[in-house]
N, C-alpha and C positions, 0 to 999 in steps of 0.2 A: 504493500500500500504506500510505502515511502512516506510514512507519517513520522517525522522527527520531532515535531512540535505539536503537543496535544493538550487540550483541556479535559479535565475529568469532572463528571457529574455523577454522584453516587447516592444510593439510598442508605438509610441509617440502620438497616437490619444487620444482625451479626455476620451473616454470610457475605453480604456485599462489602461490609467493612473489612472482612478478612481478605477478600479478593483485592480490594483497593490497596491495602497494605502490601500484599504480595507483589502486585505489578509495580508498585512504587519502588520496592526494594531492588527489582531487576531492571529498572529503567536505565540507569547509567550504564550498566553492563551491555544492554541492548542498543545503546545509542539513541534513546528516546528522552526528550525533555518534556516533563509535565509542567505546564505554566501555572495551573491553578487546580484546586480541588473544591468543588461546590456541592454541599450536601442538599438533598431534598428530604427533609425530615417529616413533612406532613403535607396535607392537601393545601394548607394555607401558606406554605413557604414559597418564596419567589426564586426563580432562576432567571438570571439575565445573561443570555448567551453573549451579548455584546461586551460583557465584562470579563470574558475569558482570556483576554490578552490579545496577542497578535495571531493566535492560532485560529484556523477555520475548521480544524478536526476536533471532534468532541467524542470522548469515550464515555459511554453511559453504563454504569455498573448498577444493575437493578434486577431483582428477580421478576419473572413474568407477572406475578400478582400485583406488583407496584408499577409495572410499566405503563398502565393506562394513565395514572397520575403524572408520571414522568413525561410521557408523550404529550399530554395536554400542555404542560408547562413549557416544554421545548417548542411546541407548535406556536404558542402565543408569543414566546420570546423571539422566535425566528421572524414572525410577522412584524414585531415591534422593533427589531434590531436596526441599528443605524446602517449596517451594510446591506448589500443585496442578500436576501435570504438564500439565494442559490449558492452563495459562497460556502455555506456550511456543509459538513459531512458528519453524520452521526453513526457511531459504531456501538451497538448494544451488546452487552455480555451474554444475554439470553435472548431467544426469540420473544417477540413482544406478546403481550396479552391480546387475545382476539376478541375481548368483550366489546371494544369500540373500534372497529376497523376504520370508521370514518376519521378518527383522530390520526391514525397512522397515514391515511390517505392525504389528510391535510399536510402533515409533515413531509410526506414523500413528494407532494406537489411543489414544495419549496426547496427541498434539500435532498441529498443522497443519503439514504438510510440503510444501514447494514446491520447484521447480527451474526453472532457465532452460534452454531448449532452442532449437535452430535451427528456424525455421518454413520449411516445413511439418513437423510432427513425424512424419508418416507419408507416405512417397513411394510412391504407388500403383504407378508404373511399376517401381520397384525391388522392391516386395513381390511383384508378379506374376512378375518375373524369378526371384526367390529361390524361390518356390513351384514354378515349372516345373523348377528344377534339383533339387528335393528328391525324387529318384527313384532307386532302386537300379539302374535300367536305364541310367543316365547312363554313356556310354562311358568306360572307364578309360584315357583318353588323357592326356598330360602336363598339359594345361590343366585337367583335372578332378580330378587326384590328391589335391590338398590338400583340396578340398571333400568328396570321398568319404571321405577319412580322418576328417575332422571329423564327418561325418554318422554314420558307423558308431560312432564314439566316443560321440556324444550318444545314439544309439539303443541302443548296446550290443548290436550284432548283427554277424554275420560276412558279408563280401562277398568271394567267391572271386576276383573280378577284381583285387583289390588285396592279396591275401593275401601276395604275394611282396615287398611293399615296406613293409609296416607290421606292427606287432605286433597280433594279434587274439586275444582270450581264447578258447581252444578251447571253453570252456563256453558261449559265446554262440551263440544260434540264428542261422540264416540270415536275412538282411535281406529282408523282403517289401515293406516300405515304410519311409519315413523320417518317419513321423508321430510326433510326441511333443509333450507339452504345452508351450505357450508363453504367457507373460503379455503383457498390453499393454505393460508396462514394457520387456520384452525387445525387443519390436518397435520401441518408441521409441528405445531405445539403439542398435539395429542401424541405424536410419535416420540417427542422428547421423554416421555414416561417409560419408553421401552428399555433403554439402557440400564437404569437402576435395577429393574426387575431381572433382566438377563444376568447382570453381574451377581446379584444376591443369590438367585436360584441356582445358577450354574456353579457358583463357588460352594454353596452348601451341598448340592447334589454330588459334585466331584469329591468333596471331602468325605461325605458319607459313603460314597462308593469305595473310596480308598480304605476307610475304616472297616467296611464290610469285607473287603477282600482280605485284609490282614487278620480279621477275627474269624471269618467263616470259611476262608479258603474256597475249595471247590463246592462246598455245600450251597445249595440254592436257597434263596429266601432269607428270612430274618432269624439267624441262629441264636442259641441261648447265650453264647459268649458275647454276641453283639448287644443283646438285651442288658447285659451286665455292665456295659460301657457307661461310665458316668459322664455327665455333661463336662465336667472339668477335664477328664481324660480326653474327651473328644476335642475340646478347644485347644488344650496344650499340646497334645501329641499329633493331631491331624489337621485341624482347621487353620491354626495360626501359621504352622510351617508350610502350608500348602502353596505351591507355585502353579499357576494355571494360565494358559493362553486360551482366551475365549474362542478364538477362531481356529484352533488346532483341530486336526481330524478327530471325529468321534464326538465332539461337543455339539449339543443341540442348541445352536444359536442362529438367529436370522442371518442370511447371507449379507456380507458387507460389513459386519461388525468387527471392530478391532479393539482389543483391550486385554488386560491381564490382571491377575492378582499375584503380588510378590510376597515372599515369605515375610512373616512378622508384620504384615500390614493388611488391614481389611479394606483399604481404599482401592478403587479401580485405577489402573495406570495405563499409559500408552494408548489413550483414546484417539480416534481419528475424528477430526472436526471438519465442518464445512462453513464457508462464508456465504451467507445468503443476502439477497438484496430485495427490498420491496419495490415492486413495479406497479404500473398503472393497472386498474381493474382488479385490485385485491390479489394480484398475482405475486408469486415468490420465485425468484430466479436463484439457482445455485451457481455461484461464480467459480469457486475452486475448493478443493479439499486439502487438508494438511495433516501429515503424520510425521513424527520426528524421524522415522526410519526411511521414509520415501520423499520427504519434503513436500513441496507444493505441486499439486496436479491441477491443471486448468480444466474447468468444465465448460464455461462460457467464454469462448475465445474472442467474442466481440467486446468483452469488458475492458474498459480503459481506466487506469488509475488516475487519481487526482492528488498529487503530492501535497503535503503540508510540511515544509522543510524550514530549517533554521537558516539564517543568513550565512554567507561565506565565512564570516569570522566567528560563527557559532552562536548558540543561544546562551544568554547570560541571566535569564530570569527563571531558571528552573527551581522547583521546590520538591521536597520529599514529604510524603504523607506520614504522619505519626499516629494520630488518633482522630476520632470524629471531631471536626471543628478545629483541628490543630495540625500544622505542618511546619517544617523548617526549611530553610534555604539550603541550596548546595553550597559547597565551600567557595565557589566562584561568585556567588551572589552576595551583594552588599546591602541591598535596600529592602529586601523582603522582611516580613514579620519574623521576629525571633521566637525561638522555642520558649523562652522565658515568659514572653508576653502572651503566648497562645495556649499554655497548658490549661487543662480543664480545672474548674473550680473544685477545691477539696470539700469533702463532707466532714463536718465536725460533730463530735459527740458533746453533750453537755458536760462541762468539766465538773459541775456540781454533783453529778450522779455517778460517781465511780462505782464499778461493780463490786469492789471489795468492801464497800460501805453500804450495800443495798439491802442487807438483811438486819432487821431489828427484832430483838427478843424482848417480849413483854415480861416473861417470867424470871429473867435473870438480872441480878443486880450488877452494878458497875464493878464491884469487887470480884465478880466471877468471871471477868473477861479472860483471865489467864487459863481458866479451866474449860473454855468452850471447845466443843468438838469441831465447830466450823470457825476458822480464824477470821472469816469475812463478816462475822456478825457484830453489830453494834447493839447498844441497849436503848430501850425506848418505853414509852408509856402508851396506854390505849384510851379509847374514847367511848362514850355512851350512845344510847339511842333515844328516840323520842316517842311520846304518846299523846293523849288528848288533854284531859284535865291536867292541871299543873302538878307534876311531881318535881320538886326542886331538890335535887340530890346534893346533900352536904357530906363532906368527908367525915369519917369516924373521928371523934374528938381526940382520942389518944394518938391518932396518926397525923394530926395537924403539924406541919413543919414550923419550927421557930424561925421568925424572920431574921435575916442578917441585919437589916436596918429598916427604917421606916418606909423606904421607897423601893428597895431592890427586890423584895419578895412579893409576888402577886397574891392577891386573895382569891378564894375559890370563885367568887362571882365574876372575876375577870375573864374566865374561860367557861363559856356555857355552850353546850351542844344541844340544840333542839332535836327532839326525836319524836317520830310519828308512829303510833300503834293503833290498830283497829280493835280497841278493847271491847266496845259494845257493837252489837249488830246494828244495822241501819234502822232508823226510825221512820215515822210516817212522812217526813219531809227530808230533803237533802241535808238540812242543817240541824236535824233532831236525831237523838239516839233512842234506841229501844232499851228496855230494861234487861235484856239478855246479854250476858257477858260471854265472850268467846274464851273458853278455857285455854286454848293454845296461845292466845294473845297475852293472857296473864303470865303464862310460862315465859313468853318472850320478854315481857317487861321485866320480870324478875331476873332473867338471864342477862339482860342489859345492865341492870343495877349491880348484879353480882360481878360482872366483868369490869364495870367501872371501879368497884372496890378493889379488884385485883390490880389494875394498873395504877391506881392511886397509892396502893401499899408500897409499890416499888418506887420510892422517892428519887432514886438515882436516874430513872429513865428520863423524866422531864425536868431534871435538876431542881426538884422540889416543888415544881408547879403542879397543882392539882386541877382536875377537870370536873366540872359540874354539868348537870343536864336538866333540861326542862322537857318533860314527857307530855305529849298531847294525845288525846283520844280522837281519832278521825271518824269514829262511829261508822266505819266501812263505807264512807262516802267520799268520792273524789271532789265533790263540790266543797265539802267541809275541809278537806285537806288543803286545797288551794286557798280557801278563806283564812285558815289558821296561819299559813306561812305569809300570806299577804298582810295580815294584821300585825304579825311580828315585824315585818319590814317597815310597815307604816307607823308602828308604835301605837296603833289605835284600831278599833273596829271589833274588838271582842272583849266582853267584861272580864274574862279570865286573865287578860294581860295586866289587869290592875294588881294582881297578886305577885307578879314577878317584875324584874327589871332587866330586860335584854336590850343591849345597845346594838342595833343592826350593823353598825360599823365594825363591831367586833365579832360578828358571826363567822366562825371558821368553816363549818360544814353542817349539814343537816342529815340525820340518819333516818331512814324510812324502813319500817318493818311491816309494811302494809301491802295491799294488792298492787298489781301492775298499774291499774287505772289510777289508784290513789297516788302512787309514786310518780307517775307521769304528770298528773295534775300539779303536784307540788313542784316538780322539776321545771315545769313550764313557767312558774313564777320565779324560782330561784336562779335558774341559769342566766337570764338576762342581767341579773345582778352579780354574776360571776361567783355565785356560791355553789359549792359542790354538794350534790346529793349522793350519799352512799346507801344503796338499797340492800336489805338483808333477806328479802323473801321473793322478790320479783324474778321470774325466769323467762320473761319474754326477751325480744331483741330490740326493745324500744330505746335502749341506751344509745343506739345509733342516731337518734333524733336530737341528742344534746351532748355536747362535749363535756359539760360539767355534771357528769353522772357516771358513777362507778357502781358496778353490780357484783356483789359477792357470789351469789349462786351462779351455777353454770346454766346458760340459756337452753331453752327447749330445742333450739336448732341443733345443738350438739347431741342431745339425746336422740334426735331423729337420725343424725349421721351414724350414731352407734348402732341403732336398729338396722339401718341399711347395710352397714358393714357386716353385722352379724348374719343377716339374711344372705348376703352375697357370699360370705365365707362358707356358710353351711349349704349353699346351693338351693335355698328355699325360694322359689321364684313365683309361686302362686299362693297368695295369702289372703286371708279375710281380715278386716279391720273394724273395730268398734270404738267409737269415741264419745265423750261426754260433751254435748253441744252447749251446755250452760257454763262450763268451766274454762276460763281463759287459757290457763296453761295447757290443758288437754287439747283445745282447739288449735292453739299455736303449734304444739308439737305435731299434731296430725297434719296440719297444712304444710309444715316443713317436710315431713315424711312423704306426703303425697307428691310434693314438687320434686324431691330427690328421686323418688321411685320412677317418675316419668322418664328419666333418662338412664335407667338401668334395665336389666332383664326382669326386674320384679314387677309383677302384675297384681293389682288389687282386684281380686275377683268379687269381693263383697265389701261394701262400706255401709255400716249401720251406725246410727247415732242414738244415744240415750240422753234423757233429760230428767235429772233428779228423780231416779226411780224410787228412792226412799220416801219422797214426798208426794208421789203420784197416787198413793192409795194402794192397798194390797192387790185388789182386783185388776186395776189398770196396769200396775207394774208387772203382774204375772203375765198378762196378755202381751205386753211389750217384750218381756224376756222370752216368752215362748216363741214369738215371731223371730227374734234374733237367733235363738238356738236352732229353729227350723231352717233359717237361711244358711247358718253355718253348716248344718248337716247336708244341705243340698250342695254346697260348694265342696264338701268332702267327697261327694260322689263324683265330682269332676277332677279330683286330685289334690285339693287343698288340705294340708295337714297342719297349718300354722295360723293362729289367730293373734293379731297384734292389738293390744288394748291401750288406747289413749283415753283412759277413764280416770275420773277422780276417785278418791278413797271410798265414797259412799256407793258409787256405781260399781266399783270393783267388788265391794262387799256384797252387793246384790247379785252379781254374777256368781260369786262363790256360794251364796245361799241357794241360788237356782240349781247349781250342781248337786247340792246336798239332797235335792228333791227328785233327781233323775231316777227313772226306773232302772233295774239291772240291765235291760237290753240297751237303753240309752247310754248308761254309764260305760258299757263295753265299747260302744261306738266312739264316744268322746274321749275314751282312754287313748285313742290313736293320735290325739292332738298335742301340739306344743303351744302353750300359751305364753306370750311375751307381754308382760305388764310394763309399759314404757313410762307410766306416770301414775302416781296416786296409789302405790301399794300401801296396804294397811300398816300404819306406823303407831297407831294408838287406838284407844277405845276397846270395845269388846271384840276379841278375835276368837273365832271358832274354827277348828281345823276342818274345813270343808273340802280341802283339795286332796285328801287321802285317796290314792289310787285313781285319780281322775286326770290322766295325761301328765305331761311334763310342764312345769311352770318355771319360767325364767323371769327375773325382775331386773330391769335396767334402772339404776338410781345413782345419784351422786354418792361418792365414797366419803360420807360424813360420819364421824364417830361421836357418840354422846359423851358429854363431859361429866365424868362420875362425880367430881367434886361439886359441880352445880347440882346434880341430882340429889346428893346428900343434903346440900343446903336447902333445896326446895322442899324436901321431905320434912324438914324441921320447922317450916314456916307455919305460923298460926296468926289469926287476926291480932292477938294481944302482943305478939313480938314483931309485927310487921306494919307498924303505923305509917311508915313512909309511903306505902302504896295504898291510896284511898280506895282502890277498886278491889283489893284482895278480900275484904270482908264480904262483898257481893259474890265474888267467885266462890269463897268458902261455903257460904250458905247454899248457893246454887248446886255445888258439887255434892253437898250433904243430901239434898233432896234427890238428886240423880242416883246416888249410891243406895239410898233407901228404897228407891223403886226398882233397883236391880239393873238399870240401864247403863250404869257406869261401873267400872271395876273398883274394888276397895282402895287400891293404890293407883293414882293416876300415872299413866305412862308419860315419860318425858318425850316431847315431840322433837324430831331432828332439827326443826327450825331454830331451836334454842342455840344449837351449835353455830349456825350461820349468823345469828344475832351477836353472839360472843365474838365471832370472827370480825364482824363489822366494827366492834369496839376496838379490837386489837389493831385493825387497819388504820383507824383514825389516829389512835395514840401513837402508833409506830411512825406514820408519816409525819405527824406533828413534831415528834421528838427529834427525828432526824433533821427536819427543817430548822428547829431551834439550834441544834448542835452546829449546823453549817452556817447559819446566818446570824443568829441572835444568842450566842452563848451567855451574854450578860443579861438575858431575860427582858430586853427591851422589845422583844418580838410583838407583844400584845398591846402595845400602846398605839392607839389610832393616830393617823396623821392629822395634823392641824395646820392652821395657817401660820403658826409660829415657825421660826427658822429651824431647820434641821438639816444635817448633812446627808449625803447620798446614802451612806451605810445605814443610817437610822431609817431612811425611807423604805429600805428593803424589809424592815420589820414591822411596818405599819399595816395593820390588818385590813384597812379599808381601801388599799391601793390595788390597782389592776395587777401590778407586778407580784405582790404578795399572794394574791388569790390564784394567779396562774402558777406560781411556784408551789403553792400548797397542793393544787391538783396534781402537778407533776410528781411531788413527793409521795402523795397518797397512792398514786398508781405504780410508782417505780420502787417503792420500799417493800421488801419482803418482811414477813413476820411469822410468829408461831401459828401452827395449825391446832386449834383447840381439840383436846381429846387424843392428840397424836404427839407423843413426846418428841419424836425425831422429825416430825413433819414441818414443812415450810410452806407458807401460802404467799401467793403473789397474783397480780392481775396480768391478763394477756394484753397484747398491744391494742386490742379492741375495747379494753376496759372491763372485761368479765373475769370472774374468779377462775383460777387454774385448777380447781378441784377435779381429780380424775372421776370418771364414771365407772361404776362397777357393774358386772353382770353376775347375778347369783342364781343358783337353782333353789327353788323352794320345795321342801319336802315336809310331809305331814309328820306330826309327833303326837305324843300322848296329850299334852296340854298346849304346846306351842309349836309354831313352825320352826323348822331347822333350815338354816341358810348355808348353802355350799357355794363358796366363791368359785367362779369359773374363769373370769377374765376381767381386765381393766382396760379402759380406753383413755389413753393419755398421750398428749402431743400428736393428735390426729392419727392414732394407730391402735389397733386391738392387741393386747398382750395377754396371751394365755399362760396361766401359771401351771407348774408341774410339780412343785415341791409340797411336802407335807409340813404342816406347821402346828405346833401345840397352842391351844387356847388357854391362856393363864387363868381365865375366869370360868373354866369349865373342865370337867374331868374327861370330856370327849376330845378326840383328836379330829380336827377338821381337815379334810383332805381337799387340797386345791384341785379342782377338776380341770386339769389341762386337757389337751386334745385327746390323749389316751383315755382319760377318764370319761370325757364326753362320748367317745366311741363305745366305751364299756357300758355306759349308762343308756346307750341307745339313742343319744341325741343326734349323732352324725348319721345313724342309719335311717332317720326320718327323711322321706322324700316328699316335698311339697311342690308339685309342678303340675301344669295342665296335662292331664292324662292323654296318652295317644289314643285311647279308646273313646275319648270325648271330642275328637276333632270336629265332629259335626255339631257339637254343642256350642253354647255361647262362649265358653272359656277359650275355645280354639280361635274363634273369630276375633275376640277382644283381647286375648292375652298371648296365646302361643305365637300368633303371627307377629305381634309386637315384640316378643322376646327374640324371635328369629331375626327381626329387623335390626337388632342392636349389634349383631355380629354375623359374619358370613363364614360358614364352615365347609371346607372341602374334606370330606371324610377320608380317613386312611385306615385300611384294614389292619395295619400294623401299629396304629396309634402313634405315628410319628408326625409332628406338626412344626411348621414355622409360623410364628406369630407375626402378623402385619398390622401396623398402626397407621391408618390413613385418615386424612381430614375429609371424611365422607360428607359430613354436615358442617354448616357454618356455626360459628360460636353464637350462643344466645346471650342476650343482654341481661338475662335473669340471674346469672351467676356461674360459678365455676363448674357446677354439676349439671349444667343445662346445655342442650343442643337446640339449635333452631330447626325448623322444618325444611329448610332449604338445602338441597343436595348440591355439592360443589362439583364443577366440571373436573377439577384437578383430582379430587378424591375418587370419582368414578373411573376416570381414565387410569389412574394408578392401580385400582382394584382390578379392572378388566385386563390390563397388561399382565 
């Protein structure tokens, strides 16, 4: 081509950047001067061809998928350039995308446009194969589903044989053929997919044949010695050392292909290339071929080159590419941008939050620092929660620290943490309370106060500063929750505020142990004022709506991923689902589960909803549950053996009660099921062993341990020794009546939410303590900023400033602390602001008086971990066996098959589920069970998330698959 002086335009994907760097490194050796490197990073970026220097030759390095955008930019630039557009020549590193051939025609009309393609540019054998498959009579079997879906989309016609697995526009006519216009460019682009397939399949097949010959000798077929060949042995001994010439005799490759695999490399080498040129009428001309062993061979002898050469005294403005947006000059160049000026911007971590100081222990004093198991732990205090009526928590008198002087030691009222609890049930209006107390909320309030005592006892953590709290009762009303926090901020609006004195400028954070709706209502008021809400019970994903919101519990979306992973791992693809339509957490979990299942092989054969079965009345509840069980039984006949329950505690209890009433014949049938309770397993109240011998029961739940010290403390509480909690007397009388009627157990069960409430206190105390240590060791942290003069360091400690409140949020989220109930555990938040508590999967077995829980697996850091070890339970004489995969198989869990039965293909499950499952993958069966896995972009990415695919089939993915 005689191009000595070239400008480079490159895309910003990794592959294009690698090519750009590679050609730049070889430029000087090959006698080529690159005058400029211009990136095209997005559709909005500009390319000015006239700014490429003196060169008229432009090298465009871009994958075919981005070439449409690049071509549009170059076409507009050529039209607007100061020179004659015909002066330019463009050489593309790949054949152009064929989506918009009119863009290429526009560019071709103005300039000479070339591209590099693999030779041969048309593979006759593949084109014949492609044309044979372009018929509506192609059987709608799994191997053909993607291809048929692609063809009807391109043709815009309807094909009844696939109407049940893909969306077809009802206005489209029936498909009589798959003939539609194609350009020569589209055929060339399609054939670029052939070389990768030839290289991969020929290399694997040749290596496997070599392994077969060495293992089996003259024996035909798949011998036992070959079956014993491990994957590592195959790779190390056969595949990696393999040397292969694709075009050598005996290899099954299309005529004209040249390439090889060299030892110790998996890359294809020695490929033959062609230079192609865009011509008028959407035509492609092949100009010449090139191979390093034969050099250049002319195909079109009428082709005339147009040189782009340096002056006689040479080019002096050459540059070398270093990285995206950065290049350096050649040694002979004096005026180009220096590497020092063009290096990319560094990314910095916050110096305040070094990892070695990110763990704060609530339970250890400063004197114990030398004895810590983890040397990166610091010491800290923790924080309280909030409720409705005013509980103003004062420190125990004997623990009150003695002030160093009159001004240096802060009083308890200087640090107040408002906390919200739904102590009473909702009343007749949104701002009124009923007389019924929620027993679990009382436990949560007491856990909050107990945790506050714990952190205040450790006077070293906050350097002697103590934390107080004001607890508000939201009465289970989002309206009341927002009203209370609004009144606190405004210092007026609620008579209760007359009893307390909270300065809004000194609010550090607000704790919420209420429902998701109540927490969200409070956060909507607090976040605009830069006050962080730390929620203790919410499990939704609403935290994403506000940056000033941290959520201790694991969201339901994580539980949904755990269930999906468990189903995928076990091969359970046809399942029934029951969910509680009145419970926010259950609905949230079900919706996430439903969305994730859409893009897997998992099919929901049945979706049934329950609505407060315990309040529906015995007769109506019985009819509802009978219908649900009848539907489950019907799906069992089609192959379903798994039921996923997104039900709250009361509906789960109702399902267990229904099982207790099954006839022997029904019990035998339902014994075949595996039940997965993904939310609302019974944690308290009256528990009767209804699940004995009725199938397998698995429970998915956060790995939260009860805090024994708090349980002992709560058991000793009585109205006469618990005057600080004004609602405890109501709770005590209510529980006495309940126990007298036999509806409540003699000893209340401690609810797991008490652990997350305690964790919330630890979180606030730990983050605050670390912030004080880093910014305000002299305890000036909590003095609000005023108009009086203060230096910059003091401003950092003023609680009503944006800087302080942003820092507090960062410290709360990035400071690890103790995990209540787990001596060696550490708690922290994820990058998204949710707690990092693992999810556990346990098997539930019936016992004489209680359920027995057998741990099976945990879900931590986005992966399932199956345990295999035996562990002694210090609190029991029993030995709990961790049911790893071997135990699961022994217990019969892995022997369960839950999929659409082959005998039911004419039934609804085949049309709605089996075909959908087949459409997620394409399998070419092997009688010897030997497979190569292929990963192709068959569908476009969905905007709904990482686990979603759109309904659009890609040309690239279909062509790769068909090749």
